[in-house]
N, C-alpha and C positions, 0 to 999 in steps of 0.2 A: 596794162597789157590786155589786149583783146582776148576774149574766150574763143578757142578754136577746138574743133573736134580732134581727138587723138585716135578715135576709131569709129567707123560707121559700118553698121551691119544691116543690110537691107532685108535679109531673111532671118529675122531674129525670132521667129515663131509667133503664133497667134496673130498673123497678119499685121505685124509691126516691124518698124525700123528702129534700131537702137543706136544712139549716139553717146559715146563717152567723151566728156569735155575735159579741157586742160585744167579746170579747177577741181576735177574729181567727180563732178556731178554726172549722172547717167539719165538721159531722156529716152523715153519709150513712146514712139509715135505710131498710132494705128494708121494703116495705109489710107483709109477713107478720110481720116482727119487731115492728113497731109494733102491729099488730093483736093479736098474742099477748100484748102487754103493756098492753092497754087498761086504764086505771085506773077505769073506771066501776063502779058498784055491782053491775051485772048480771054483769060479767066478773070481779070480784074478791071473793073471800070474805074478810072481815076476819079470820077465824081461820086460814085456810090460805094467804093471800097471793094469788099469781098466778091467772090465769084459771080460772073454774069453768064458764063457758059454753063453747060449742063453740070449739075452737081454730081459728084462721084457716087457711084453705087457699088456696094460690095460685090455685085455680080453684074457682068455685062455678057449677054449671050449665055454661054455655058462655062465661062471662065471667071475665076475670082480676080478682082482688081488687085494688082501688085506691081511694084517696080521690077523691071527685068534687070536693070543695071543702074549704077550711079557713077558719075564722073565728077572729079573735082574741077572747078572753074577757077583758075588762078589759085590764090591763097585766101579767097574770101567766100566761096560758095560751093554748093554741090548741085548738079543737075540730075534730076530723076527721069528715067525713061520708063514709062508705064506700059504694061502689056496691052493696053487698048490703043496704043499708038501716040498718045500724048507725050511730048518730051520738051516743050518749050519753057517749062518752069525752072527757073534757077533760084534756089533757096540760099540766100546770103546767110552766112553763119549767124550773124546777129539776129536776123529774122527767125531762123530756125530755133535759136535759143529762146526767143520771145514766145514761140509757139509751144514750148514745153508744157505738156498737159498735166504734169505731176502736181500733187497738192502743194508742195513747197513753192513751186514757181507760180502757180495759179493764185495762191493766197494773196499776194500783194495787189493783184488786179481786182480782187473781190472786196478789198477794204474801201469803205466809203468815207469820204472826207467828213470831218466833224463839222457840225454847224447847225 
């Protein structure tokens, strides 16, 4: 059974978005971390991977970067609407879970193959 969010809170405090998952795990994503990993075509070059458009800054002008709202896209993703006008990033739930920056989720990615 695929993991899906049971609750998404975009104003979780400390410039973070919190996602509670169907397996009981909770992910806390800093806004800048999410924005720098925006999966939209404008931000991601299919040949080089991660962002090619301007990387997110915690401040733009006099405002702090943050999502103004989030909308579900079908039953597979969430679209974030940032206060700097960017809104084309659709974060598939699978991708969002892969992005979880917690120690438990990041640990498998840090394990190097034996050899």
